[in-house]
C-alpha positions in Angstrom: 0.1 0.1 0.4 1.3 3.7 -0.6 0.6 6.4 1.4 1.5 9.3 1.4 1.0 12.7 3.2 1.0 17.0 2.8 -0.3 19.9 4.5 -2.7 21.3 1.9 -3.9 23.8 4.1 -1.5 26.1 5.6 -1.5 29.9 6.4 -0.5 32.7 4.0 1.7 34.2 6.5 3.1 31.9 9.2 4.6 34.5 11.2 0.5 36.3 11.7 -2.2 34.0 11.4 -4.8 35.8 12.3 -4.1 38.2 8.7 -4.5 35.7 6.5 -8.3 34.6 6.0 -9.2 35.5 2.3 -5.6 35.1 1.2 -5.5 31.0 1.3 -5.3 29.1 -1.9 -4.5 25.6 -3.0 -2.3 24.6 -5.2 -3.4 22.0 -6.9 -0.2 20.7 -9.1 1.9 21.5 -6.7 0.5 19.0 -4.6 0.2 16.5 -8.0 3.5 17.1 -7.8 4.9 16.8 -3.7 3.0 13.5 -4.4 4.1 12.3 -8.0 7.6 12.9 -6.3 7.1 11.3 -3.5 5.4 7.8 -5.1 7.3 4.7 -3.9 8.7 6.2 -1.0 8.2 5.2 2.8 7.5 8.3 4.5 5.3 6.5 8.0 6.3 3.4 9.1 5.4 1.0 11.9 7.2 0.4 14.6 6.6 -2.4 17.8 5.7 -5.9 17.4 3.1 -8.2 16.0 0.3 -9.7 18.0 -0.6 -13.0 17.7 -3.0 -14.1 15.4 -6.2 -15.2 17.0 -8.8 -17.4 15.1 -12.3 -16.0 15.9 -16.1 -15.9 14.3 -16.8 -12.7 16.0 -16.4 -11.1 13.2 -18.4 -13.5 10.6 -20.6 -12.2 7.8 -23.9 -11.9 7.9 -26.7 -10.8 5.6 -28.1 -7.5 6.5 -32.2 -6.9 5.8 -32.6 -3.7 7.5 -30.8 -1.5 5.8 -31.3 2.3 4.7 -30.8 4.2 1.4 -28.4 7.7 1.2 -27.1 9.5 -1.4 -24.7 12.5 -1.7 -26.2 15.9 -2.6 -23.7 18.5 -3.4 -26.0 21.1 -3.3 -26.6 20.4 0.2 -23.1 19.1 1.4 -24.5 16.2 2.8 -25.7 12.3 2.3 -29.6 12.6 2.3 -31.7 9.1 3.4 -33.6 8.4 0.2 -36.6 7.6 2.6 -37.2 10.3 5.2 -34.6 13.1 3.3 -32.6 13.1 6.3 -29.6 14.8 6.3 -26.2 11.7 8.0 -24.3 14.6 9.1 -26.1 18.0 9.3 -22.7 19.9 8.1 -23.1 23.2 7.2 -19.6 25.1 5.5 -18.6 28.2 6.3 -18.2 31.0 3.5 -14.6 31.1 4.2 -14.0 27.3 3.1 -16.5 27.6 0.5 -14.5 30.5 -1.2 -11.4 28.6 -0.8 -13.2 25.6 -2.3 -15.2 27.7 -6.0 -12.5 30.5 -5.7 -9.0 29.8 -4.9 -8.3 26.4 -6.2 -5.1 27.5 -8.6 -3.9 24.9 -11.0 -2.4 26.9 -13.3 0.8 27.3 -10.7 4.0 24.5 -10.1 
């Protein structure tokens, strides 16, 4: 399994974090270059020891008959239950987040 990590959100001015609110950008091409350069390299590694394997039937598969169907509704920024129209998380994005997603993603800069 290949895993890599990078900080996507940073403060525009690391010395004055309270001022930068609307100056944030996401540089997608630069982020892609970081991921591409790190492909195949280990950044994180496990440490410790392996526990002995314990055989158990506790997690045996079973058929679920009482389930709910959810569909993602982009206009609500949430998953909605198809029967009750109830939202899964109730998440409401801030204006700052919406502005960042809609206007501040720079795909040209590398």
